[in-house]
DRENDO-1510 file (C-alpha; in Angstrom, 1 decimal, always signed):
<recs>
REC; n; res; u; v; w
REC; 1; MET; -68.1; -123.4; -115.6 .
REC; 2; ALA; -71.4; -123.2; -113.7 .
REC; 3; LYS; -73.6; -126.0; -113.5 .
REC; 4; PRO; -77.2; -125.3; -115.6 .
REC; 5; THR; -79.8; -124.6; -113.4 .
REC; 6; GLY; -81.9; -127.6; -112.9 .
REC; 7; GLY; -80.6; -129.3; -115.6 .
REC; 8; PHE; -81.8; -126.7; -118.3 .
REC; 9; ARG; -79.6; -125.6; -121.0 .
REC; 10; TRP; -80.5; -122.1; -122.4 .
REC; 11; ARG; -78.3; -120.7; -125.6 .
REC; 12; PRO; -79.0; -117.1; -126.7 .
REC; 13; GLY; -80.5; -117.4; -130.0 .
REC; 14; SER; -81.5; -121.1; -129.6 .
REC; 15; GLU; -84.6; -123.1; -128.8 .
REC; 16; PRO; -85.2; -122.6; -124.8 .
REC; 17; PRO; -85.5; -126.1; -123.2 .
REC; 18; ARG; -88.6; -128.5; -122.8 .
REC; 19; LEU; -90.6; -128.3; -119.7 .
REC; 20; GLU; -91.7; -131.4; -117.6 .
REC; 21; SER; -95.1; -131.3; -116.5 .
REC; 22; HIS; -94.2; -131.5; -113.0 .
REC; 23; SER; -92.2; -127.7; -113.5 .
REC; 24; ASP; -95.2; -126.7; -115.3 .
REC; 25; ALA; -97.2; -127.2; -111.7 .
REC; 26; LYS; -94.4; -125.9; -110.3 .
REC; 27; LEU; -94.8; -122.0; -111.8 .
REC; 28; ARG; -98.8; -122.6; -111.9 .
REC; 29; LEU; -98.4; -123.1; -107.9 .
REC; 30; LEU; -96.2; -120.3; -107.9 .
REC; 31; ARG; -98.4; -117.7; -109.9 .
REC; 32; ALA; -101.6; -119.1; -107.9 .
REC; 33; TYR; -100.2; -118.2; -104.5 .
REC; 34; LEU; -98.7; -115.1; -105.3 .
REC; 35; ASP; -102.2; -114.3; -106.8 .
REC; 36; ARG; -103.4; -114.8; -103.4 .
REC; 37; TYR; -101.2; -113.3; -101.5 .
REC; 38; PHE; -101.8; -110.0; -103.5 .
REC; 39; ASP; -105.2; -110.5; -103.0 .
REC; 40; VAL; -104.9; -110.7; -98.8 .
REC; 41; VAL; -102.7; -107.7; -98.4 .
REC; 42; CYS; -103.8; -105.4; -100.5 .
REC; 43; ALA; -107.1; -105.8; -99.0 .
REC; 44; LEU; -106.7; -102.9; -97.0 .
REC; 45; PRO; -108.8; -100.0; -97.9 .
REC; 46; GLN; -106.4; -97.5; -96.5 .
REC; 47; MET; -103.4; -99.2; -98.5 .
REC; 48; ASP; -102.7; -97.1; -101.8 .
REC; 49; VAL; -99.2; -98.3; -102.2 .
REC; 50; LEU; -98.0; -101.5; -101.8 .
REC; 51; ARG; -93.9; -102.1; -101.4 .
REC; 52; ILE; -92.6; -105.6; -102.0 .
REC; 53; ALA; -89.5; -107.4; -103.1 .
REC; 54; LEU; -89.8; -110.7; -105.2 .
REC; 55; VAL; -86.4; -112.6; -105.5 .
REC; 56; ASP; -85.7; -115.5; -107.6 .
REC; 57; THR; -81.8; -116.7; -107.2 .
REC; 58; PHE; -82.8; -119.6; -109.8 .
REC; 59; ALA; -84.4; -117.7; -112.4 .
REC; 60; GLY; -83.0; -119.6; -115.2 .
REC; 61; GLY; -83.2; -118.4; -118.5 .
REC; 62; GLY; -86.8; -116.9; -118.8 .
REC; 63; MET; -88.5; -119.0; -121.0 .
REC; 64; PHE; -89.2; -123.0; -121.9 .
REC; 65; ARG; -91.4; -125.1; -124.1 .
REC; 66; TYR; -93.9; -126.9; -122.9 .
REC; 67; ARG; -96.1; -128.8; -125.2 .
REC; 68; GLY; -94.9; -127.2; -128.2 .
REC; 69; ALA; -95.7; -123.4; -126.8 .
REC; 70; PRO; -93.6; -121.1; -125.4 .
REC; 71; ARG; -94.1; -121.2; -121.6 .
REC; 72; PRO; -92.5; -118.2; -119.7 .
REC; 73; GLY; -90.8; -118.6; -116.5 .
REC; 74; SER; -90.6; -117.9; -112.7 .
REC; 75; PRO; -89.2; -114.2; -113.4 .
REC; 76; LEU; -91.9; -113.7; -116.0 .
REC; 77; VAL; -94.5; -115.1; -113.8 .
REC; 78; MET; -93.1; -112.7; -110.7 .
REC; 79; ILE; -93.8; -109.9; -113.1 .
REC; 80; ASP; -97.0; -110.3; -114.4 .
REC; 81; ALA; -98.7; -111.5; -111.1 .
REC; 82; VAL; -97.5; -108.0; -109.8 .
REC; 83; LYS; -99.0; -106.5; -113.1 .
REC; 84; ASP; -102.3; -108.1; -113.0 .
REC; 85; ALA; -102.6; -108.0; -109.0 .
REC; 86; GLU; -102.6; -104.0; -109.1 .
REC; 87; ALA; -104.7; -103.7; -112.4 .
REC; 88; ARG; -107.4; -106.0; -110.0 .
REC; 89; VAL; -107.5; -103.6; -106.9 .
REC; 90; ARG; -107.1; -100.5; -109.0 .
REC; 91; ALA; -110.5; -101.7; -110.8 .
REC; 92; GLU; -112.2; -101.9; -107.4 .
REC; 93; ARG; -111.2; -98.6; -106.1 .
REC; 94; ARG; -111.9; -95.1; -106.9 .
REC; 95; LYS; -108.7; -93.9; -105.4 .
REC; 96; SER; -105.1; -94.6; -107.0 .
REC; 97; PHE; -103.2; -97.6; -105.8 .
REC; 98; ASP; -99.8; -98.5; -107.1 .
REC; 99; ILE; -97.3; -101.8; -106.2 .
REC; 100; ASP; -93.9; -100.7; -106.0 .
REC; 101; ALA; -92.0; -103.4; -106.4 .
REC; 102; ARG; -88.1; -104.5; -107.1 .
REC; 103; PHE; -87.1; -107.8; -108.7 .
REC; 104; PHE; -83.9; -109.2; -108.3 .
REC; 105; PHE; -83.3; -112.4; -110.9 .
REC; 106; VAL; -80.1; -114.4; -110.2 .
REC; 107; ASP; -78.4; -117.3; -111.7 .
REC; 108; GLU; -75.1; -118.7; -111.8 .
REC; 109; ASP; -75.2; -119.6; -115.3 .
REC; 110; ALA; -73.7; -117.2; -117.7 .
REC; 111; ASP; -75.6; -118.5; -120.9 .
REC; 112; ALA; -79.0; -118.4; -118.8 .
REC; 113; ILE; -78.8; -115.3; -117.8 .
REC; 114; LYS; -78.3; -113.9; -121.2 .
REC; 115; HIS; -81.1; -116.0; -122.4 .
REC; 116; LEU; -83.1; -114.2; -119.4 .
REC; 117; ARG; -81.7; -110.4; -120.6 .
REC; 118; GLN; -83.3; -111.4; -124.2 .
REC; 119; VAL; -86.3; -112.4; -122.7 .
REC; 120; LEU; -86.9; -109.6; -120.8 .
REC; 121; ARG; -86.1; -106.7; -123.0 .
REC; 122; GLU; -88.9; -108.7; -125.6 .
REC; 123; ASP; -91.7; -108.6; -122.9 .
REC; 124; GLU; -93.6; -105.8; -123.0 .
REC; 125; ASN; -94.7; -106.1; -118.8 .
REC; 126; ALA; -91.2; -106.4; -118.4 .
REC; 127; GLN; -89.9; -103.5; -119.9 .
REC; 128; ALA; -92.7; -101.5; -118.4 .
REC; 129; VAL; -90.7; -102.1; -115.2 .
REC; 130; ALA; -87.4; -102.3; -116.3 .
REC; 131; HIS; -85.7; -99.6; -113.6 .
REC; 132; ALA; -87.0; -102.0; -111.1 .
REC; 133; ILE; -85.6; -105.2; -112.1 .
REC; 134; SER; -82.1; -106.4; -111.1 .
REC; 135; VAL; -80.2; -109.3; -113.1 .
REC; 136; ARG; -77.1; -111.2; -111.6 .
REC; 137; ASN; -74.9; -113.5; -112.6 .
REC; 138; ALA; -74.4; -115.3; -109.4 .
REC; 139; ALA; -74.7; -118.4; -107.5 .
REC; 140; SER; -77.9; -118.1; -104.8 .
REC; 141; SER; -75.7; -117.9; -101.7 .
REC; 142; ASP; -73.0; -115.7; -102.8 .
REC; 143; ALA; -75.6; -113.2; -104.1 .
REC; 144; LEU; -78.0; -113.2; -101.1 .
REC; 145; PRO; -76.0; -111.0; -98.8 .
REC; 146; SER; -76.4; -107.9; -101.0 .
REC; 147; ILE; -79.8; -108.6; -101.9 .
REC; 148; LEU; -80.9; -109.0; -98.4 .
REC; 149; LYS; -79.1; -105.6; -97.6 .
REC; 150; GLU; -80.4; -103.6; -100.4 .
REC; 151; ILE; -84.1; -104.7; -99.5 .
REC; 152; ALA; -83.7; -104.1; -96.2 .
REC; 153; ASN; -82.1; -100.1; -97.0 .
REC; 154; TRP; -85.5; -99.5; -99.7 .
REC; 155; SER; -88.1; -100.7; -97.1 .
REC; 156; ARG; -88.4; -100.8; -93.5 .
REC; 157; ALA; -91.2; -103.3; -93.6 .
REC; 158; GLY; -88.7; -105.6; -95.3 .
REC; 159; ARG; -92.1; -107.2; -97.2 .
REC; 160; SER; -90.7; -109.9; -99.6 .
REC; 161; ILE; -91.0; -113.1; -101.5 .
REC; 162; PHE; -88.3; -115.8; -101.9 .
REC; 163; PHE; -88.4; -118.5; -104.4 .
REC; 164; LEU; -85.6; -120.7; -104.3 .
REC; 165; ASP; -86.2; -123.4; -106.5 .
REC; 166; GLN; -83.0; -125.5; -106.4 .
REC; 167; CYS; -82.4; -128.4; -108.6 .
REC; 168; GLY; -81.7; -130.8; -106.1 .
REC; 169; TYR; -81.0; -130.4; -101.9 .
REC; 170; SER; -77.7; -128.7; -101.0 .
REC; 171; ASP; -78.1; -125.5; -102.9 .
REC; 172; VAL; -80.5; -123.8; -100.7 .
REC; 173; PRO; -78.4; -124.0; -97.1 .
REC; 174; ASN; -80.7; -123.7; -94.0 .
REC; 175; ARG; -78.3; -120.8; -92.7 .
REC; 176; ASP; -79.5; -118.7; -95.9 .
REC; 177; VAL; -83.6; -118.9; -95.1 .
REC; 178; ARG; -82.5; -118.1; -91.9 .
REC; 179; SER; -80.3; -115.1; -92.9 .
REC; 180; ILE; -83.2; -114.4; -94.6 .
REC; 181; TYR; -85.5; -114.3; -91.8 .
REC; 182; GLN; -82.9; -112.2; -89.4 .
REC; 183; SER; -82.7; -109.7; -92.0 .
REC; 184; LEU; -86.3; -109.1; -93.5 .
REC; 185; PRO; -89.1; -110.7; -90.5 .
REC; 186; LYS; -91.9; -110.5; -93.2 .
REC; 187; SER; -90.5; -112.5; -95.8 .
REC; 188; GLU; -92.2; -115.7; -97.8 .
REC; 189; ILE; -89.8; -118.4; -98.8 .
REC; 190; ILE; -90.5; -121.0; -100.9 .
REC; 191; VAL; -87.7; -124.1; -101.2 .
REC; 192; THR; -87.6; -126.6; -103.3 .
REC; 193; TYR; -86.0; -129.9; -102.4 .
REC; 194; ASN; -85.5; -133.3; -104.2 .
REC; 195; PHE; -86.7; -135.7; -101.0 .
REC; 196; GLY; -86.6; -138.6; -103.9 .
REC; 197; ALA; -82.8; -138.0; -104.2 .
REC; 198; ILE; -82.1; -137.6; -100.5 .
REC; 199; TYR; -84.0; -140.6; -99.4 .
REC; 200; GLN; -82.6; -142.8; -101.9 .
REC; 201; PHE; -79.4; -142.1; -101.0 .
REC; 202; MET; -79.4; -141.9; -97.6 .
REC; 203; ASN; -77.0; -144.1; -95.2 .
REC; 204; ASP; -75.1; -143.0; -92.2 .
REC; 205; SER; -71.9; -142.8; -94.2 .
REC; 206; ALA; -69.7; -139.6; -93.8 .
REC; 207; GLU; -70.3; -138.9; -97.2 .
REC; 208; PHE; -73.4; -138.7; -97.2 .
REC; 209; LEU; -73.5; -136.3; -93.9 .
REC; 210; THR; -71.0; -134.2; -96.2 .
REC; 211; ALA; -73.5; -134.1; -98.8 .
REC; 212; THR; -76.6; -133.3; -96.8 .
REC; 213; ALA; -74.6; -130.3; -94.4 .
REC; 214; PRO; -76.0; -127.5; -96.3 .
REC; 215; ILE; -79.6; -128.9; -94.4 .
REC; 216; GLU; -77.7; -129.6; -91.1 .
REC; 217; LEU; -79.0; -132.9; -90.7 .
REC; 218; PRO; -77.5; -134.5; -87.5 .
REC; 219; PRO; -76.2; -138.0; -87.2 .
REC; 220; ASP; -79.0; -138.6; -84.5 .
REC; 221; ARG; -81.9; -137.8; -86.5 .
REC; 222; LEU; -80.0; -139.5; -89.4 .
REC; 223; ARG; -80.3; -142.5; -87.7 .
REC; 224; GLU; -83.9; -142.1; -86.5 .
REC; 225; ILE; -85.0; -141.7; -90.3 .
REC; 226; LEU; -82.7; -144.6; -91.5 .
REC; 227; LYS; -84.9; -146.5; -88.7 .
REC; 228; GLU; -87.8; -145.6; -90.0 .
REC; 229; ARG; -87.0; -146.6; -93.5 .
REC; 230; LYS; -87.2; -150.1; -92.6 .
REC; 231; VAL; -90.7; -150.7; -91.2 .
REC; 232; GLN; -94.0; -150.7; -94.0 .
REC; 233; GLY; -94.8; -147.3; -95.0 .
REC; 234; GLY; -91.4; -145.8; -93.9 .
REC; 235; ARG; -90.7; -143.4; -97.2 .
REC; 236; TYR; -93.6; -141.6; -95.5 .
REC; 237; PHE; -92.1; -141.3; -91.7 .
REC; 238; ALA; -88.9; -140.2; -92.9 .
REC; 239; GLY; -90.7; -137.5; -95.0 .
REC; 240; ARG; -92.2; -136.3; -91.8 .
REC; 241; LEU; -89.1; -136.6; -89.3 .
REC; 242; LEU; -86.8; -134.8; -92.3 .
REC; 243; GLY; -89.9; -132.1; -92.7 .
REC; 244; GLN; -89.6; -131.3; -88.9 .
REC; 245; HIS; -86.1; -130.9; -89.0 .
REC; 246; LEU; -86.2; -128.3; -91.6 .
REC; 247; LYS; -88.6; -126.6; -90.6 .
REC; 248; ALA; -86.8; -126.2; -86.7 .
REC; 249; SER; -83.7; -125.8; -88.6 .
REC; 250; VAL; -84.5; -122.6; -90.5 .
REC; 251; GLY; -86.8; -120.9; -87.6 .
REC; 252; SER; -90.4; -121.1; -89.4 .
REC; 253; GLN; -93.3; -120.7; -87.4 .
REC; 254; PHE; -94.9; -122.7; -90.6 .
REC; 255; ALA; -93.6; -125.2; -93.0 .
REC; 256; SER; -95.8; -126.7; -95.7 .
REC; 257; ARG; -94.2; -129.6; -98.0 .
REC; 258; PHE; -96.4; -131.2; -100.5 .
REC; 259; PHE; -95.0; -133.2; -103.2 .
REC; 260; LEU; -95.1; -132.0; -107.0 .
REC; 261; ARG; -96.9; -134.5; -109.1 .
REC; 262; SER; -94.2; -136.2; -111.6 .
REC; 263; GLU; -94.3; -138.8; -114.4 .
REC; 264; ILE; -90.5; -138.9; -114.0 .
REC; 265; ALA; -88.6; -141.4; -112.0 .
REC; 266; ASN; -86.6; -140.4; -109.0 .
REC; 267; ARG; -88.1; -136.8; -109.0 .
REC; 268; ASP; -90.1; -136.6; -105.7 .
REC; 269; MET; -89.7; -132.7; -105.6 .
REC; 270; TRP; -90.9; -131.0; -102.4 .
REC; 271; PHE; -92.6; -127.5; -102.6 .
REC; 272; VAL; -92.0; -125.9; -99.4 .
REC; 273; HIS; -93.3; -122.9; -98.3 .
REC; 274; TYR; -91.7; -121.0; -95.4 .
REC; 275; SER; -93.8; -118.6; -93.2 .
REC; 276; LYS; -94.7; -116.9; -89.8 .
REC; 277; ILE; -97.7; -115.9; -90.8 .
REC; 278; THR; -101.2; -117.8; -90.1 .
REC; 279; LYS; -102.7; -116.3; -93.2 .
REC; 280; SER; -99.9; -116.8; -95.7 .
REC; 281; ARG; -99.9; -120.4; -94.6 .
REC; 282; LEU; -103.5; -120.9; -95.4 .
REC; 283; VAL; -103.1; -118.9; -98.7 .
REC; 284; MET; -100.9; -121.3; -100.1 .
REC; 285; ASN; -103.2; -124.2; -99.2 .
REC; 286; GLU; -105.7; -122.1; -101.5 .
REC; 287; ALA; -103.1; -122.3; -104.2 .
REC; 288; HIS; -102.3; -125.9; -104.0 .
REC; 289; TRP; -106.5; -126.3; -104.3 .
REC; 290; ALA; -106.3; -123.7; -107.3 .
REC; 291; ILE; -104.1; -125.9; -109.3 .
REC; 292; LYS; -105.9; -129.4; -108.8 .
REC; 293; ASN; -104.3; -132.5; -108.8 .
REC; 294; ALA; -100.6; -131.2; -109.9 .
REC; 295; SER; -99.8; -131.4; -106.2 .
REC; 296; ILE; -99.9; -134.2; -103.7 .
REC; 297; THR; -99.4; -135.6; -100.3 .
REC; 298; GLN; -99.4; -138.4; -98.4 .
REC; 299; GLY; -101.6; -138.7; -95.0 .
REC; 300; GLU; -105.2; -138.5; -93.9 .
REC; 301; PRO; -107.6; -136.0; -94.4 .
REC; 302; GLY; -107.9; -133.4; -91.5 .
REC; 303; LEU; -105.4; -131.8; -89.1 .
REC; 304; ASP; -102.9; -134.4; -89.3 .
REC; 305; MET; -102.5; -134.1; -93.1 .
REC; 306; LEU; -98.4; -133.4; -93.0 .
REC; 307; GLY; -98.1; -136.5; -90.2 .
REC; 308; PHE; -98.5; -140.4; -89.8 .
REC; 309; ARG; -99.7; -141.8; -87.1 .
REC; 310; PRO; -97.8; -144.9; -85.6 .
REC; 311; ASN; -100.6; -146.7; -84.9 .
REC; 312; TRP; -102.3; -146.2; -88.4 .
REC; 313; GLU; -103.9; -149.1; -90.2 .
REC; 314; ASP; -100.8; -151.0; -91.8 .
REC; 315; GLN; -98.7; -147.9; -91.5 .
REC; 316; ILE; -99.5; -146.6; -94.9 .
REC; 317; GLY; -100.6; -143.2; -95.4 .
REC; 318; PHE; -102.6; -142.7; -98.8 .
REC; 319; ASP; -102.5; -140.1; -101.5 .
REC; 320; PHE; -104.3; -136.8; -101.4 .
REC; 321; GLU; -104.6; -135.4; -104.5 .
REC; 322; PHE; -106.2; -132.0; -104.1 .
REC; 323; GLN; -109.1; -133.0; -106.4 .
REC; 324; GLU; -112.8; -131.8; -106.3 .
REC; 325; THR; -113.5; -135.1; -104.8 .
REC; 326; ASP; -111.1; -134.7; -101.8 .
REC; 327; GLU; -113.4; -131.6; -100.6 .
REC; 328; GLY; -115.8; -134.0; -99.2 .
REC; 329; GLN; -113.0; -136.0; -97.7 .
REC; 330; ILE; -111.4; -133.1; -96.0 .
REC; 331; HIS; -115.1; -131.9; -94.6 .
REC; 332; THR; -115.7; -135.0; -93.0 .
REC; 333; ALA; -112.3; -135.1; -91.7 .
REC; 334; LEU; -112.5; -131.8; -90.1 .
REC; 335; MET; -115.7; -132.7; -88.7 .
REC; 336; CYS; -114.1; -135.3; -86.7 .
REC; 337; ASP; -110.9; -133.7; -85.8 .
REC; 338; LEU; -112.2; -130.0; -84.5 .
REC; 339; PRO; -114.2; -131.2; -81.9 .
REC; 340; HIS; -111.3; -133.7; -80.6 .
REC; 341; TRP; -108.7; -130.9; -80.9 .
REC; 342; LEU; -111.3; -128.6; -78.7 .
REC; 343; GLU; -111.1; -131.2; -75.8 .
REC; 344; GLN; -108.1; -130.1; -74.7 .
REC; 345; PHE; -109.6; -126.3; -73.7 .
REC; 346; ASP; -111.7; -125.1; -70.6 .
REC; 347; GLU; -114.6; -122.8; -71.2 .
REC; 348; ASN; -112.7; -120.0; -69.5 .
REC; 349; VAL; -109.7; -120.5; -72.1 .
REC; 350; ALA; -111.6; -121.6; -75.1 .
REC; 351; PRO; -109.7; -120.5; -78.1 .
REC; 352; THR; -110.6; -117.6; -80.7 .
REC; 353; LYS; -110.8; -118.6; -84.5 .
REC; 354; GLY; -107.3; -117.1; -85.3 .
REC; 355; GLU; -105.6; -119.0; -82.1 .
REC; 356; LEU; -106.8; -121.9; -83.3 .
REC; 357; LEU; -105.6; -121.6; -87.1 .
REC; 358; ALA; -102.5; -120.3; -85.9 .
REC; 359; ARG; -102.1; -123.8; -83.9 .
REC; 360; THR; -103.3; -125.8; -86.4 .
REC; 361; ALA; -102.5; -124.2; -90.0 .
REC; 362; ASP; -99.3; -126.3; -90.2 .
REC; 363; LYS; -101.1; -129.6; -89.8 .
REC; 364; THR; -103.6; -129.8; -92.7 .
REC; 365; ALA; -104.1; -129.1; -96.3 .
REC; 366; ALA; -107.3; -127.4; -95.4 .
REC; 367; THR; -108.3; -123.7; -96.6 .
REC; 368; GLU; -109.1; -121.0; -94.0 .
REC; 369; GLN; -112.9; -121.5; -96.0 .
REC; 370; GLN; -112.9; -125.4; -95.6 .
REC; 371; ILE; -111.9; -124.7; -91.5 .
REC; 372; ASP; -115.0; -122.1; -91.7 .
REC; 373; ASN; -117.5; -124.2; -93.6 .
REC; 374; ALA; -116.7; -127.1; -91.0 .
REC; 375; PHE; -117.2; -125.1; -88.2 .
REC; 376; GLY; -120.3; -123.7; -89.3 .
REC; 377; SER; -122.1; -127.0; -89.8 .
REC; 378; LEU; -120.6; -128.2; -86.4 .
REC; 379; HIS; -122.1; -124.9; -85.2 .
REC; 380; ASN; -125.3; -125.3; -86.4 .
REC; 381; GLU; -125.6; -129.1; -85.4 .
REC; 382; GLY; -124.8; -128.0; -81.9 .
REC; 383; VAL; -121.6; -129.8; -81.6 .
REC; 384; VAL; -119.6; -127.0; -80.8 .
REC; 385; GLU; -120.4; -123.2; -79.7 .
REC; 386; ILE; -119.4; -120.3; -81.1 .
REC; 387; LEU; -119.3; -117.0; -79.2 .
REC; 388; THR; -118.7; -113.1; -80.1 .
REC; 389; PRO; -116.2; -111.9; -78.0 .
REC; 390; SER; -118.9; -110.3; -75.8 .
REC; 391; GLY; -119.8; -113.9; -75.0 .
REC; 392; VAL; -123.1; -114.2; -77.2 .
REC; 393; ARG; -123.8; -116.8; -79.6 .
REC; 394; LYS; -122.7; -116.3; -83.1 .
REC; 395; ARG; -125.9; -115.9; -85.8 .
REC; 396; PRO; -126.0; -118.9; -88.2 .
REC; 397; ASP; -125.9; -116.5; -90.8 .
REC; 398; ALA; -122.9; -114.2; -89.3 .
REC; 399; LEU; -119.5; -114.7; -91.3 .
REC; 400; LEU; -117.1; -116.6; -88.4 .
REC; 401; ARG; -114.5; -114.0; -87.5 .
REC; 402; PRO; -110.9; -114.2; -85.8 .
REC; 403; SER; -111.9; -112.7; -82.9 .
REC; 404; HIS; -115.0; -115.4; -82.2 .
REC; 405; ARG; -114.5; -118.1; -79.5 .
REC; 406; ILE; -115.0; -121.6; -80.2 .
REC; 407; LEU; -115.5; -124.3; -77.6 .
REC; 408; LEU; -117.6; -127.8; -76.7 .
REC; 409; PRO; -120.9; -127.3; -75.2 .
REC; 410; ARG; -120.5; -127.7; -71.8 .
REC; 411; GLN; -123.0; -131.0; -71.6 .
REC; 412; ARG; -120.8; -132.5; -74.2 .
REC; 413; ARG; -117.5; -132.3; -72.3 .
REC; 414; LEU; -119.2; -133.9; -69.5 .
REC; 415; PHE; -121.0; -136.5; -70.7 .
REC; 416; PHE; -119.0; -137.1; -74.3 .
</recs>
């Protein structure tokens, strides 16, 4: 018998399971990301059709109860996000626009799939795209090969979003993430990991290495993490090392990893977004800010948000919670960190804004707009210079574009 998805149990004809606050935050974060993703991708005025696949391989039964009310699960979140995005774009254009979406919903729990099918039959938006929905009773890893082949045959670009919401840390092997990238290079992949369980049971036994084989944690990296556990603030250092390993192992350029806030003990769940596109990585930051105080990370604001410096006082990171009060902290930190980061460049090789974002996006929780605001303040104060591609100083009221070059003033490089 297949294990219930995330510990939830669905029975056709019975009341849906109760949802905890951190799982509700996860669904809100998924929706916030999809909304912003579609707004960015559909921004090109010449685009009249967007073809995209949305895949959920731990789809569950499609409906929960949260605080006494029905709460749609991730399949309906995806369907509704596509419908609403299509309506937003159409409202802004005179010519026609369509999102040609395919949906793949998978779960290995047969009862969950029966419940999901019923939920889809009763939902108006789902019925409107019923022809584009594929529901499958299978384990995630077993279903992926055929889904990847179908998407590749259907769409040359292979644009897709995968939501791999496992309960623990072993049901989404690193090889599955790599296979998605190999088949569909333009894919965006979201994976959840129960970091709390990994950290709690971490040891150097053969049994633990076997249990973590899906995430391919090598013995030498495990020993390094175990060593960090012994120092004050070791949980944070261990998280950094494990995050670096996952990113390198799956071959992703970017890997955001923020905790979902939970009131349940031992539920330190990582919400990790793998991407090879700078803009998508920054869009995920926007999604975290949009659902304020539902996700969290440990680290100082600025360009070292996802890491911990060994010389920090007491070696203890602090919580960053994406609240309104934290926006001032991140602006102040960026005002300090960005000029120091630019010190490595000579004026002849000064990076463009696009190049700068590509090299820093995975180090910060800042949005592109927050980074632009910091550079605007630094430019106005004379701390940095922003030049157009032709070498002319950017006007204060002009937008900061990806092609603008950013550098330190020559006098500051000589005497600062």
